[in-house]
All heavy atoms as TSV, in Angstrom:
chain	resi	resn	atom	element	x	y	z
A	1	MET	N	N	137.710	74.308	85.623
A	1	MET	CA	C	137.653	75.660	86.116
A	1	MET	C	C	138.719	76.525	85.436
A	1	MET	O	O	138.446	77.665	85.115
A	1	MET	CB	C	137.834	75.652	87.629
A	1	MET	CG	C	137.675	77.012	88.251
A	1	MET	SD	S	136.024	77.681	88.174
A	1	MET	CE	C	135.452	77.284	89.784
A	2	LYS	N	N	139.893	75.960	85.200
A	2	LYS	CA	C	140.975	76.711	84.558
A	2	LYS	C	C	140.580	77.161	83.157
A	2	LYS	O	O	140.892	78.268	82.736
A	2	LYS	CB	C	142.245	75.872	84.499
A	2	LYS	CG	C	142.911	75.664	85.841
A	2	LYS	CD	C	144.151	74.798	85.704
A	2	LYS	CE	C	144.756	74.508	87.055
A	2	LYS	NZ	N	145.938	73.641	86.959
A	3	LYS	N	N	139.887	76.285	82.432
A	3	LYS	CA	C	139.470	76.602	81.060
A	3	LYS	C	C	138.450	77.740	81.066
A	3	LYS	O	O	138.538	78.664	80.248
A	3	LYS	CB	C	138.885	75.354	80.394
A	3	LYS	CG	C	138.630	75.503	78.933
A	3	LYS	CD	C	139.930	75.599	78.179
A	3	LYS	CE	C	139.671	75.481	76.699
A	3	LYS	NZ	N	140.873	75.620	75.910
A	4	LEU	N	N	137.496	77.699	82.008
A	4	LEU	CA	C	136.491	78.750	82.113
A	4	LEU	C	C	137.160	80.085	82.435
A	4	LEU	O	O	136.849	81.107	81.814
A	4	LEU	CB	C	135.461	78.410	83.198
A	4	LEU	CG	C	134.412	79.482	83.479
A	4	LEU	CD1	C	133.587	79.795	82.244
A	4	LEU	CD2	C	133.518	79.053	84.632
A	5	ILE	N	N	138.088	80.088	83.380
A	5	ILE	CA	C	138.805	81.307	83.747
A	5	ILE	C	C	139.570	81.859	82.550
A	5	ILE	O	O	139.552	83.062	82.283
A	5	ILE	CB	C	139.733	81.058	84.951
A	5	ILE	CG1	C	138.886	80.853	86.205
A	5	ILE	CG2	C	140.728	82.190	85.138
A	5	ILE	CD1	C	139.654	80.418	87.435
A	6	ALA	N	N	140.218	80.970	81.787
A	6	ALA	CA	C	140.964	81.391	80.595
A	6	ALA	C	C	140.031	82.024	79.560
A	6	ALA	O	O	140.369	83.041	78.948
A	6	ALA	CB	C	141.709	80.209	79.990
A	7	MET	N	N	138.841	81.443	79.365
A	7	MET	CA	C	137.876	81.984	78.404
A	7	MET	C	C	137.372	83.350	78.850
A	7	MET	O	O	137.278	84.277	78.044
A	7	MET	CB	C	136.703	81.013	78.224
A	7	MET	CG	C	137.077	79.784	77.440
A	7	MET	SD	S	135.790	78.512	77.203
A	7	MET	CE	C	134.303	79.167	77.807
A	8	VAL	N	N	137.045	83.480	80.128
A	8	VAL	CA	C	136.550	84.760	80.650
A	8	VAL	C	C	137.635	85.820	80.525
A	8	VAL	O	O	137.374	86.954	80.124
A	8	VAL	CB	C	136.071	84.601	82.110
A	8	VAL	CG1	C	135.793	85.955	82.752
A	8	VAL	CG2	C	134.825	83.719	82.171
A	9	GLN	N	N	138.855	85.452	80.863
A	9	GLN	CA	C	139.993	86.365	80.769
A	9	GLN	C	C	140.207	86.822	79.322
A	9	GLN	O	O	140.418	88.005	79.064
A	9	GLN	CB	C	141.247	85.651	81.278
A	9	GLN	CG	C	142.156	86.502	82.074
A	9	GLN	CD	C	143.196	85.657	82.803
A	9	GLN	OE1	O	143.451	84.504	82.440
A	9	GLN	NE2	N	143.779	86.238	83.829
A	10	ALA	N	N	140.127	85.891	78.379
A	10	ALA	CA	C	140.339	86.199	76.966
A	10	ALA	C	C	139.295	87.178	76.436
A	10	ALA	O	O	139.571	87.943	75.517
A	10	ALA	CB	C	140.310	84.908	76.138
A	11	GLN	N	N	138.098	87.162	77.043
A	11	GLN	CA	C	137.026	88.052	76.605
A	11	GLN	C	C	136.967	89.333	77.437
A	11	GLN	O	O	136.044	90.136	77.288
A	11	GLN	CB	C	135.685	87.317	76.678
A	11	GLN	CG	C	135.614	86.161	75.712
A	11	GLN	CD	C	134.291	85.430	75.799
A	11	GLN	OE1	O	133.277	85.983	76.184
A	11	GLN	NE2	N	134.306	84.161	75.444
A	12	GLY	N	N	137.955	89.510	78.310
A	12	GLY	CA	C	138.011	90.738	79.108
A	12	GLY	C	C	137.057	90.753	80.283
A	12	GLY	O	O	136.736	91.806	80.817
A	13	GLY	N	N	136.596	89.573	80.687
A	13	GLY	CA	C	135.659	89.485	81.808
A	13	GLY	C	C	136.359	89.553	83.158
A	13	GLY	O	O	137.583	89.484	83.249
A	14	ASN	N	N	135.559	89.668	84.208
A	14	ASN	CA	C	136.065	89.742	85.567
A	14	ASN	C	C	136.271	88.334	86.110
A	14	ASN	O	O	135.323	87.672	86.516
A	14	ASN	CB	C	135.090	90.529	86.449
A	14	ASN	CG	C	135.610	90.765	87.837
A	14	ASN	OD1	O	136.617	90.190	88.258
A	14	ASN	ND2	N	134.922	91.614	88.570
A	15	VAL	N	N	137.507	87.885	86.145
A	15	VAL	CA	C	137.847	86.530	86.599
A	15	VAL	C	C	137.530	86.352	88.083
A	15	VAL	O	O	137.199	85.255	88.524
A	15	VAL	CB	C	139.335	86.230	86.300
A	15	VAL	CG1	C	139.755	84.906	86.861
A	15	VAL	CG2	C	139.577	86.272	84.805
A	16	GLU	N	N	137.585	87.433	88.846
A	16	GLU	CA	C	137.302	87.349	90.282
A	16	GLU	C	C	135.879	86.881	90.540
A	16	GLU	O	O	135.598	86.221	91.532
A	16	GLU	CB	C	137.565	88.690	90.977
A	16	GLU	CG	C	139.038	89.024	91.084
A	16	GLU	CD	C	139.851	87.939	91.791
A	16	GLU	OE1	O	139.452	87.519	92.902
A	16	GLU	OE2	O	140.871	87.500	91.222
A	17	GLN	N	N	134.967	87.203	89.622
A	17	GLN	CA	C	133.584	86.748	89.780
A	17	GLN	C	C	133.459	85.249	89.537
A	17	GLN	O	O	132.526	84.626	90.034
A	17	GLN	CB	C	132.655	87.527	88.857
A	17	GLN	CG	C	132.496	88.973	89.305
A	17	GLN	CD	C	131.548	89.744	88.425
A	17	GLN	OE1	O	131.472	89.518	87.219
A	17	GLN	NE2	N	130.821	90.663	89.025
A	18	ILE	N	N	134.371	84.676	88.791
A	18	ILE	CA	C	134.383	83.230	88.594
A	18	ILE	C	C	134.924	82.563	89.859
A	18	ILE	O	O	134.379	81.573	90.337
A	18	ILE	CB	C	135.254	82.834	87.378
A	18	ILE	CG1	C	134.760	83.510	86.098
A	18	ILE	CG2	C	135.318	81.324	87.218
A	18	ILE	CD1	C	133.364	83.147	85.684
A	19	LYS	N	N	135.972	83.144	90.400
A	19	LYS	CA	C	136.581	82.585	91.602
A	19	LYS	C	C	135.715	82.796	92.842
A	19	LYS	O	O	135.757	81.994	93.765
A	19	LYS	CB	C	137.957	83.219	91.822
A	19	LYS	CG	C	138.963	82.887	90.740
A	19	LYS	CD	C	140.280	83.602	90.982
A	19	LYS	CE	C	141.289	83.287	89.896
A	19	LYS	NZ	N	142.546	84.042	90.101
A	20	HIS	N	N	134.938	83.880	92.848
A	20	HIS	CA	C	134.091	84.222	94.000
A	20	HIS	C	C	132.689	84.585	93.499
A	20	HIS	O	O	132.329	85.760	93.410
A	20	HIS	CB	C	134.691	85.400	94.776
A	20	HIS	CG	C	136.096	85.164	95.217
A	20	HIS	ND1	N	136.410	84.360	96.297
A	20	HIS	CD2	C	137.271	85.591	94.712
A	20	HIS	CE1	C	137.727	84.327	96.439
A	20	HIS	NE2	N	138.273	85.056	95.481
A	21	PRO	N	N	131.867	83.579	93.146
A	21	PRO	CA	C	130.551	83.852	92.555
A	21	PRO	C	C	129.613	84.652	93.463
A	21	PRO	O	O	128.672	85.266	92.984
A	21	PRO	CB	C	129.986	82.464	92.255
A	21	PRO	CG	C	130.860	81.495	92.950
A	21	PRO	CD	C	132.153	82.160	93.245
A	22	GLU	N	N	129.889	84.674	94.758
A	22	GLU	CA	C	129.037	85.455	95.659
A	22	GLU	C	C	129.129	86.958	95.376
A	22	GLU	O	O	128.291	87.737	95.831
A	22	GLU	CB	C	129.372	85.169	97.129
A	22	GLU	CG	C	130.754	85.598	97.567
A	22	GLU	CD	C	131.879	84.615	97.240
A	22	GLU	OE1	O	131.632	83.557	96.632
A	22	GLU	OE2	O	133.021	84.930	97.606
A	23	THR	N	N	130.134	87.372	94.594
A	23	THR	CA	C	130.286	88.783	94.242
A	23	THR	C	C	129.456	89.173	93.013
A	23	THR	O	O	129.374	90.354	92.682
A	23	THR	CB	C	131.761	89.131	93.955
A	23	THR	OG1	O	132.213	88.378	92.831
A	23	THR	CG2	C	132.642	88.851	95.164
A	24	LEU	N	N	128.843	88.199	92.367
A	24	LEU	CA	C	128.004	88.489	91.201
A	24	LEU	C	C	126.772	89.282	91.624
A	24	LEU	O	O	126.265	89.109	92.740
A	24	LEU	CB	C	127.561	87.189	90.521
A	24	LEU	CG	C	128.647	86.432	89.772
A	24	LEU	CD1	C	128.177	85.030	89.431
A	24	LEU	CD2	C	129.036	87.181	88.515
A	25	PRO	N	N	126.261	90.155	90.752
A	25	PRO	CA	C	125.054	90.919	91.093
A	25	PRO	C	C	123.860	89.978	91.292
A	25	PRO	O	O	123.765	88.931	90.656
A	25	PRO	CB	C	124.835	91.820	89.884
A	25	PRO	CG	C	125.877	91.494	88.890
A	25	PRO	CD	C	126.777	90.463	89.442
A	26	LYS	N	N	122.979	90.359	92.176
A	26	LYS	CA	C	121.773	89.565	92.474
A	26	LYS	C	C	120.580	90.125	91.697
A	26	LYS	O	O	120.466	91.331	91.498
A	26	LYS	CB	C	121.461	89.610	93.971
A	26	LYS	CG	C	122.590	89.116	94.852
A	26	LYS	CD	C	122.719	87.606	94.789
A	26	LYS	CE	C	123.761	87.097	95.754
A	26	LYS	NZ	N	124.948	86.606	95.153
A	27	ALA	N	N	119.692	89.250	91.309
A	27	ALA	CA	C	118.473	89.657	90.606
A	27	ALA	C	C	117.557	90.419	91.562
A	27	ALA	O	O	117.526	90.132	92.761
A	27	ALA	CB	C	117.745	88.431	90.064
A	28	LYS	N	N	116.811	91.383	91.027
A	28	LYS	CA	C	115.860	92.131	91.850
A	28	LYS	C	C	114.710	91.238	92.289
A	28	LYS	O	O	114.172	91.398	93.369
A	28	LYS	CB	C	115.319	93.328	91.075
A	28	LYS	CG	C	116.350	94.399	90.829
A	28	LYS	CD	C	115.771	95.550	90.039
A	28	LYS	CE	C	116.853	96.570	89.739
A	28	LYS	NZ	N	116.346	97.657	88.903
A	29	ALA	N	N	114.328	90.331	91.416
A	29	ALA	CA	C	113.211	89.434	91.733
A	29	ALA	C	C	113.634	87.998	91.462
A	29	ALA	O	O	114.253	87.707	90.445
A	29	ALA	CB	C	111.996	89.784	90.888
A	30	ILE	N	N	113.311	87.125	92.375
A	30	ILE	CA	C	113.600	85.700	92.219
A	30	ILE	C	C	112.294	84.944	92.418
A	30	ILE	O	O	111.585	85.168	93.399
A	30	ILE	CB	C	114.654	85.231	93.240
A	30	ILE	CG1	C	115.967	85.981	93.006
A	30	ILE	CG2	C	114.862	83.713	93.150
A	30	ILE	CD1	C	117.021	85.719	94.053
A	31	PHE	N	N	111.961	84.088	91.471
A	31	PHE	CA	C	110.729	83.327	91.537
A	31	PHE	C	C	111.044	81.848	91.711
A	31	PHE	O	O	111.857	81.300	90.986
A	31	PHE	CB	C	109.908	83.509	90.252
A	31	PHE	CG	C	109.545	84.930	89.976
A	31	PHE	CD1	C	110.332	85.716	89.154
A	31	PHE	CD2	C	108.428	85.492	90.560
A	31	PHE	CE1	C	110.012	87.032	88.894
A	31	PHE	CE2	C	108.098	86.814	90.316
A	31	PHE	CZ	C	108.884	87.580	89.481
A	32	GLU	N	N	110.412	81.226	92.647
A	32	GLU	CA	C	110.572	79.791	92.839
A	32	GLU	C	C	109.442	79.093	92.091
A	32	GLU	O	O	108.273	79.453	92.242
A	32	GLU	CB	C	110.493	79.451	94.330
A	32	GLU	CG	C	110.789	78.005	94.615
A	32	GLU	CD	C	110.839	77.721	96.114
A	32	GLU	OE1	O	111.413	78.538	96.848
A	32	GLU	OE2	O	110.299	76.680	96.512
A	33	VAL	N	N	109.794	78.131	91.288
A	33	VAL	CA	C	108.806	77.376	90.522
A	33	VAL	C	C	108.872	75.940	90.994
A	33	VAL	O	O	109.910	75.296	90.877
A	33	VAL	CB	C	109.088	77.461	88.997
A	33	VAL	CG1	C	108.067	76.652	88.219
A	33	VAL	CG2	C	109.113	78.906	88.546
A	34	LYS	N	N	107.772	75.454	91.535
A	34	LYS	CA	C	107.739	74.081	92.051
A	34	LYS	C	C	106.952	73.187	91.116
A	34	LYS	O	O	105.941	73.600	90.538
A	34	LYS	CB	C	107.109	74.061	93.445
A	34	LYS	CG	C	107.953	74.755	94.486
A	34	LYS	CD	C	107.369	74.569	95.854
A	34	LYS	CE	C	108.277	75.208	96.899
A	34	LYS	NZ	N	107.802	74.932	98.256
A	35	ALA	N	N	107.412	71.981	90.987
A	35	ALA	CA	C	106.721	71.000	90.156
A	35	ALA	C	C	105.470	70.504	90.883
A	35	ALA	O	O	105.431	70.436	92.110
A	35	ALA	CB	C	107.638	69.820	89.862
A	36	LEU	N	N	104.462	70.182	90.106
A	36	LEU	CA	C	103.227	69.659	90.692
A	36	LEU	C	C	103.375	68.203	91.111
A	36	LEU	O	O	102.628	67.708	91.940
A	36	LEU	CB	C	102.072	69.803	89.694
A	36	LEU	CG	C	101.747	71.242	89.276
A	36	LEU	CD1	C	100.677	71.255	88.199
A	36	LEU	CD2	C	101.303	72.053	90.487
A	37	CYS	N	N	104.352	67.515	90.484
A	37	CYS	CA	C	104.565	66.107	90.806
A	37	CYS	C	C	106.009	65.720	90.484
A	37	CYS	O	O	106.731	66.478	89.851
A	37	CYS	CB	C	103.595	65.230	90.014
A	37	CYS	SG	S	103.753	65.409	88.230
A	38	ASP	N	N	106.415	64.546	90.943
A	38	ASP	CA	C	107.752	64.040	90.634
A	38	ASP	C	C	107.826	63.664	89.154
A	38	ASP	O	O	106.817	63.342	88.542
A	38	ASP	CB	C	108.062	62.787	91.460
A	38	ASP	CG	C	108.233	63.104	92.934
A	38	ASP	OD1	O	108.418	64.287	93.261
A	38	ASP	OD2	O	108.184	62.169	93.750
A	39	GLY	N	N	109.034	63.699	88.608
A	39	GLY	CA	C	109.197	63.289	87.222
A	39	GLY	C	C	110.347	64.006	86.550
A	39	GLY	O	O	111.211	64.576	87.214
A	40	TYR	N	N	110.328	63.978	85.231
A	40	TYR	CA	C	111.378	64.570	84.420
A	40	TYR	C	C	110.763	65.543	83.429
A	40	TYR	O	O	109.607	65.394	83.037
A	40	TYR	CB	C	112.148	63.483	83.647
A	40	TYR	CG	C	112.852	62.513	84.545
A	40	TYR	CD1	C	112.238	61.344	84.968
A	40	TYR	CD2	C	114.142	62.774	84.986
A	40	TYR	CE1	C	112.893	60.449	85.799
A	40	TYR	CE2	C	114.801	61.901	85.820
A	40	TYR	CZ	C	114.167	60.733	86.226
A	40	TYR	OH	O	114.823	59.877	87.059
A	41	VAL	N	N	111.544	66.506	82.976
A	41	VAL	CA	C	111.087	67.430	81.940
A	41	VAL	C	C	111.093	66.662	80.626
A	41	VAL	O	O	112.120	66.137	80.206
A	41	VAL	CB	C	112.002	68.667	81.851
A	41	VAL	CG1	C	111.592	69.557	80.695
A	41	VAL	CG2	C	111.982	69.435	83.165
A	42	LYS	N	N	109.933	66.575	80.001
A	42	LYS	CA	C	109.801	65.830	78.758
A	42	LYS	C	C	109.923	66.756	77.554
A	42	LYS	O	O	110.435	66.379	76.511
A	42	LYS	CB	C	108.443	65.132	78.736
A	42	LYS	CG	C	108.188	64.291	77.507
A	42	LYS	CD	C	106.857	63.612	77.595
A	42	LYS	CE	C	106.558	62.834	76.338
A	42	LYS	NZ	N	105.233	62.242	76.359
A	43	GLU	N	N	109.459	67.996	77.703
A	43	GLU	CA	C	109.433	68.930	76.586
A	43	GLU	C	C	109.606	70.343	77.130
A	43	GLU	O	O	109.162	70.653	78.230
A	43	GLU	CB	C	108.075	68.812	75.886
A	43	GLU	CG	C	107.927	69.618	74.653
A	43	GLU	CD	C	106.574	69.367	73.984
A	43	GLU	OE1	O	105.811	68.512	74.429
A	43	GLU	OE2	O	106.312	70.074	73.008
A	44	LEU	N	N	110.260	71.174	76.352
A	44	LEU	CA	C	110.499	72.547	76.764
A	44	LEU	C	C	110.382	73.435	75.541
A	44	LEU	O	O	110.960	73.138	74.497
A	44	LEU	CB	C	111.907	72.673	77.370
A	44	LEU	CG	C	112.297	74.038	77.856
A	44	LEU	CD1	C	111.667	74.308	79.216
A	44	LEU	CD2	C	113.802	74.134	77.981
A	45	HIS	N	N	109.633	74.500	75.636
A	45	HIS	CA	C	109.466	75.435	74.529
A	45	HIS	C	C	110.496	76.552	74.692
A	45	HIS	O	O	110.227	77.586	75.303
A	45	HIS	CB	C	108.039	75.988	74.498
A	45	HIS	CG	C	107.009	74.920	74.297
A	45	HIS	ND1	N	106.735	74.405	73.052
A	45	HIS	CD2	C	106.237	74.254	75.165
A	45	HIS	CE1	C	105.813	73.462	73.166
A	45	HIS	NE2	N	105.494	73.356	74.446
A	46	ALA	N	N	111.691	76.330	74.155
A	46	ALA	CA	C	112.833	77.215	74.371
A	46	ALA	C	C	112.587	78.634	73.856
A	46	ALA	O	O	112.949	79.609	74.520
A	46	ALA	CB	C	114.083	76.631	73.724
A	47	LEU	N	N	111.967	78.781	72.702
A	47	LEU	CA	C	111.719	80.115	72.152
A	47	LEU	C	C	110.781	80.901	73.055
A	47	LEU	O	O	111.026	82.064	73.369
A	47	LEU	CB	C	111.155	80.028	70.732
A	47	LEU	CG	C	110.855	81.369	70.063
A	47	LEU	CD1	C	112.113	82.234	69.968
A	47	LEU	CD2	C	110.257	81.155	68.690
A	48	GLN	N	N	109.705	80.261	73.499
A	48	GLN	CA	C	108.750	80.938	74.381
A	48	GLN	C	C	109.395	81.279	75.718
A	48	GLN	O	O	109.195	82.369	76.257
A	48	GLN	CB	C	107.515	80.067	74.599
A	48	GLN	CG	C	106.681	79.905	73.341
A	48	GLN	CD	C	105.586	78.879	73.502
A	48	GLN	OE1	O	105.646	78.018	74.373
A	48	GLN	NE2	N	104.588	78.953	72.643
A	49	LEU	N	N	110.180	80.384	76.242
A	49	LEU	CA	C	110.862	80.619	77.508
A	49	LEU	C	C	111.887	81.745	77.369
A	49	LEU	O	O	111.976	82.633	78.221
A	49	LEU	CB	C	111.547	79.335	77.986
A	49	LEU	CG	C	112.165	79.366	79.365
A	49	LEU	CD1	C	111.132	79.703	80.430
A	49	LEU	CD2	C	112.800	78.020	79.676
A	50	GLY	N	N	112.637	81.743	76.279
A	50	GLY	CA	C	113.613	82.796	76.026
A	50	GLY	C	C	112.961	84.149	75.836
A	50	GLY	O	O	113.442	85.163	76.335
A	51	THR	N	N	111.844	84.176	75.121
A	51	THR	CA	C	111.105	85.421	74.910
A	51	THR	C	C	110.582	85.963	76.232
A	51	THR	O	O	110.696	87.158	76.519
A	51	THR	CB	C	109.936	85.188	73.928
A	51	THR	OG1	O	110.458	84.693	72.691
A	51	THR	CG2	C	109.175	86.480	73.658
A	52	LEU	N	N	110.033	85.102	77.049
A	52	LEU	CA	C	109.551	85.500	78.369
A	52	LEU	C	C	110.686	86.067	79.212
A	52	LEU	O	O	110.536	87.102	79.860
A	52	LEU	CB	C	108.910	84.306	79.081
A	52	LEU	CG	C	108.391	84.566	80.488
A	52	LEU	CD1	C	107.246	85.568	80.458
A	52	LEU	CD2	C	107.943	83.267	81.131
A	53	ALA	N	N	111.842	85.422	79.167
A	53	ALA	CA	C	113.000	85.891	79.926
A	53	ALA	C	C	113.425	87.281	79.450
A	53	ALA	O	O	113.726	88.156	80.263
A	53	ALA	CB	C	114.149	84.898	79.797
A	54	MET	N	N	113.437	87.501	78.128
A	54	MET	CA	C	113.817	88.816	77.598
A	54	MET	C	C	112.818	89.894	78.016
A	54	MET	O	O	113.203	91.013	78.326
A	54	MET	CB	C	113.918	88.783	76.074
A	54	MET	CG	C	115.220	88.215	75.586
A	54	MET	SD	S	115.575	88.568	73.851
A	54	MET	CE	C	114.113	88.058	73.010
A	55	GLN	N	N	111.538	89.552	78.051
A	55	GLN	CA	C	110.520	90.515	78.463
A	55	GLN	C	C	110.733	90.946	79.919
A	55	GLN	O	O	110.325	92.027	80.308
A	55	GLN	CB	C	109.123	89.926	78.299
A	55	GLN	CG	C	108.710	89.768	76.864
A	55	GLN	CD	C	107.417	89.001	76.718
A	55	GLN	OE1	O	106.982	88.302	77.618
A	55	GLN	NE2	N	106.787	89.137	75.564
A	56	HIS	N	N	111.369	90.087	80.678
A	56	HIS	CA	C	111.634	90.388	82.095
A	56	HIS	C	C	113.078	90.831	82.303
A	56	HIS	O	O	113.625	90.690	83.392
A	56	HIS	CB	C	111.274	89.184	82.969
A	56	HIS	CG	C	109.796	88.969	83.025
A	56	HIS	ND1	N	108.989	89.661	83.886
A	56	HIS	CD2	C	108.985	88.173	82.302
A	56	HIS	CE1	C	107.740	89.284	83.694
A	56	HIS	NE2	N	107.714	88.387	82.733
A	57	ARG	N	N	113.692	91.334	81.219
A	57	ARG	CA	C	115.023	91.924	81.255
A	57	ARG	C	C	116.158	90.936	81.531
A	57	ARG	O	O	117.190	91.314	82.057
A	57	ARG	CB	C	115.086	93.066	82.278
A	57	ARG	CG	C	114.026	94.119	82.098
A	57	ARG	CD	C	114.534	95.208	81.196
A	57	ARG	NE	N	113.572	96.314	81.187
A	57	ARG	CZ	C	113.005	96.745	80.078
A	57	ARG	NH1	N	113.284	96.192	78.935
A	57	ARG	NH2	N	112.167	97.746	80.108
A	58	ALA	N	N	115.978	89.687	81.201
A	58	ALA	CA	C	117.072	88.715	81.319
A	58	ALA	C	C	117.848	88.727	80.011
A	58	ALA	O	O	117.259	88.714	78.937
A	58	ALA	CB	C	116.522	87.316	81.596
A	59	GLY	N	N	119.140	88.770	80.071
A	59	GLY	CA	C	119.955	88.777	78.866
A	59	GLY	C	C	119.926	90.116	78.165
A	59	GLY	O	O	119.488	91.122	78.715
A	60	ARG	N	N	120.375	90.131	76.944
A	60	ARG	CA	C	120.454	91.369	76.171
A	60	ARG	C	C	119.669	91.225	74.888
A	60	ARG	O	O	119.629	90.170	74.285
A	60	ARG	CB	C	121.909	91.680	75.829
A	60	ARG	CG	C	122.732	91.927	77.041
A	60	ARG	CD	C	124.157	92.272	76.635
A	60	ARG	NE	N	124.999	91.965	77.765
A	60	ARG	CZ	C	125.998	91.121	77.745
A	60	ARG	NH1	N	126.304	90.491	76.645
A	60	ARG	NH2	N	126.708	90.904	78.820
A	61	MET	N	N	119.076	92.303	74.475
A	61	MET	CA	C	118.343	92.317	73.218
A	61	MET	C	C	118.992	93.370	72.318
A	61	MET	O	O	119.184	94.504	72.733
A	61	MET	CB	C	116.875	92.648	73.474
A	61	MET	CG	C	115.994	92.485	72.256
A	61	MET	SD	S	114.278	92.990	72.553
A	61	MET	CE	C	113.592	91.500	73.199
A	62	SER	N	N	119.357	92.992	71.102
A	62	SER	CA	C	119.968	93.947	70.177
A	62	SER	C	C	118.914	94.918	69.656
A	62	SER	O	O	117.712	94.675	69.767
A	62	SER	CB	C	120.599	93.199	69.004
A	62	SER	OG	O	119.586	92.577	68.231
A	63	LYS	N	N	119.356	96.024	69.074
A	63	LYS	CA	C	118.422	97.019	68.535
A	63	LYS	C	C	117.539	96.400	67.459
A	63	LYS	O	O	116.346	96.638	67.420
A	63	LYS	CB	C	119.182	98.213	67.978
A	63	LYS	CG	C	119.797	99.071	69.041
A	63	LYS	CD	C	120.541	100.242	68.434
A	63	LYS	CE	C	121.230	101.042	69.519
A	63	LYS	NZ	N	121.995	102.161	68.976
A	64	ILE	N	N	118.131	95.592	66.592
A	64	ILE	CA	C	117.344	94.966	65.518
A	64	ILE	C	C	116.331	93.983	66.095
A	64	ILE	O	O	115.202	93.903	65.634
A	64	ILE	CB	C	118.245	94.304	64.444
A	64	ILE	CG1	C	117.418	93.885	63.220
A	64	ILE	CG2	C	118.993	93.116	64.997
A	64	ILE	CD1	C	116.893	95.029	62.410
A	65	ALA	N	N	116.719	93.268	67.136
A	65	ALA	CA	C	115.788	92.326	67.761
A	65	ALA	C	C	114.604	93.067	68.367
A	65	ALA	O	O	113.465	92.604	68.293
A	65	ALA	CB	C	116.504	91.496	68.822
A	66	ILE	N	N	114.854	94.227	68.960
A	66	ILE	CA	C	113.773	95.029	69.538
A	66	ILE	C	C	112.814	95.477	68.440
A	66	ILE	O	O	111.594	95.365	68.587
A	66	ILE	CB	C	114.346	96.250	70.303
A	66	ILE	CG1	C	115.111	95.780	71.537
A	66	ILE	CG2	C	113.242	97.228	70.678
A	66	ILE	CD1	C	115.930	96.862	72.215
A	67	LEU	N	N	113.371	95.963	67.324
A	67	LEU	CA	C	112.523	96.399	66.212
A	67	LEU	C	C	111.692	95.246	65.665
A	67	LEU	O	O	110.498	95.389	65.406
A	67	LEU	CB	C	113.379	97.005	65.097
A	67	LEU	CG	C	114.095	98.310	65.453
A	67	LEU	CD1	C	115.063	98.701	64.337
A	67	LEU	CD2	C	113.105	99.419	65.716
A	68	LEU	N	N	112.316	94.082	65.482
A	68	LEU	CA	C	111.588	92.910	64.980
A	68	LEU	C	C	110.538	92.444	65.975
A	68	LEU	O	O	109.445	92.036	65.590
A	68	LEU	CB	C	112.569	91.780	64.667
A	68	LEU	CG	C	113.462	92.017	63.453
A	68	LEU	CD1	C	114.525	90.922	63.378
A	68	LEU	CD2	C	112.648	92.058	62.185
A	69	TRP	N	N	110.884	92.495	67.256
A	69	TRP	CA	C	109.952	92.055	68.310
A	69	TRP	C	C	108.643	92.853	68.236
A	69	TRP	O	O	107.564	92.290	68.220
A	69	TRP	CB	C	110.604	92.207	69.676
A	69	TRP	CG	C	109.630	92.031	70.806
A	69	TRP	CD1	C	109.060	93.006	71.547
A	69	TRP	CD2	C	109.098	90.798	71.286
A	69	TRP	NE1	N	108.217	92.472	72.467
A	69	TRP	CE2	C	108.205	91.121	72.328
A	69	TRP	CE3	C	109.272	89.473	70.921
A	69	TRP	CZ2	C	107.510	90.160	73.030
A	69	TRP	CZ3	C	108.580	88.512	71.626
A	69	TRP	CH2	C	107.707	88.845	72.656
A	70	TYR	N	N	108.752	94.188	68.144
A	70	TYR	CA	C	107.560	95.014	68.131
A	70	TYR	C	C	106.821	94.965	66.802
A	70	TYR	O	O	105.617	95.132	66.755
A	70	TYR	CB	C	107.888	96.457	68.522
A	70	TYR	CG	C	108.153	96.571	69.992
A	70	TYR	CD1	C	109.427	96.752	70.483
A	70	TYR	CD2	C	107.124	96.457	70.913
A	70	TYR	CE1	C	109.678	96.825	71.850
A	70	TYR	CE2	C	107.336	96.514	72.273
A	70	TYR	CZ	C	108.615	96.709	72.727
A	70	TYR	OH	O	108.846	96.776	74.083
A	71	ARG	N	N	107.540	94.690	65.722
A	71	ARG	CA	C	106.881	94.606	64.416
A	71	ARG	C	C	106.019	93.356	64.301
A	71	ARG	O	O	104.933	93.375	63.759
A	71	ARG	CB	C	107.925	94.625	63.306
A	71	ARG	CG	C	107.300	94.527	61.951
A	71	ARG	CD	C	108.313	94.552	60.851
A	71	ARG	NE	N	107.639	94.291	59.600
A	71	ARG	CZ	C	107.800	94.979	58.515
A	71	ARG	NH1	N	108.643	95.975	58.507
A	71	ARG	NH2	N	107.157	94.661	57.420
A	72	PHE	N	N	106.520	92.222	64.817
A	72	PHE	CA	C	105.827	90.946	64.631
A	72	PHE	C	C	105.096	90.472	65.886
A	72	PHE	O	O	104.622	89.366	65.932
A	72	PHE	CB	C	106.811	89.869	64.172
A	72	PHE	CG	C	107.391	90.178	62.829
A	72	PHE	CD1	C	108.708	90.606	62.706
A	72	PHE	CD2	C	106.633	90.079	61.676
A	72	PHE	CE1	C	109.256	90.890	61.475
A	72	PHE	CE2	C	107.160	90.367	60.434
A	72	PHE	CZ	C	108.474	90.781	60.327
A	73	LYS	N	N	105.014	91.303	66.864
A	73	LYS	CA	C	104.363	90.952	68.134
A	73	LYS	C	C	102.896	90.671	67.945
A	73	LYS	O	O	102.174	91.253	67.246
A	73	LYS	CB	C	104.601	92.086	69.126
A	73	LYS	CG	C	104.122	91.787	70.485
A	73	LYS	CD	C	104.532	92.930	71.391
A	73	LYS	CE	C	103.917	92.760	72.745
A	73	LYS	NZ	N	104.184	93.846	73.629
């Protein structure tokens, strides 16, 4: 925990949010995804998942990424 706090502090982040995560902003929409059966994740399509997350405003997209996204969509 000390290392994480030091990293956040070094980047000018709000250390209080690390110490008290309940103060972090909440998402407008939360979706629960349930598995159809017991087991383990065998494969994950990270690019598709990341793209889907960006389309739903998760994370940040740079100006160049936006231009490339619409050009090659």
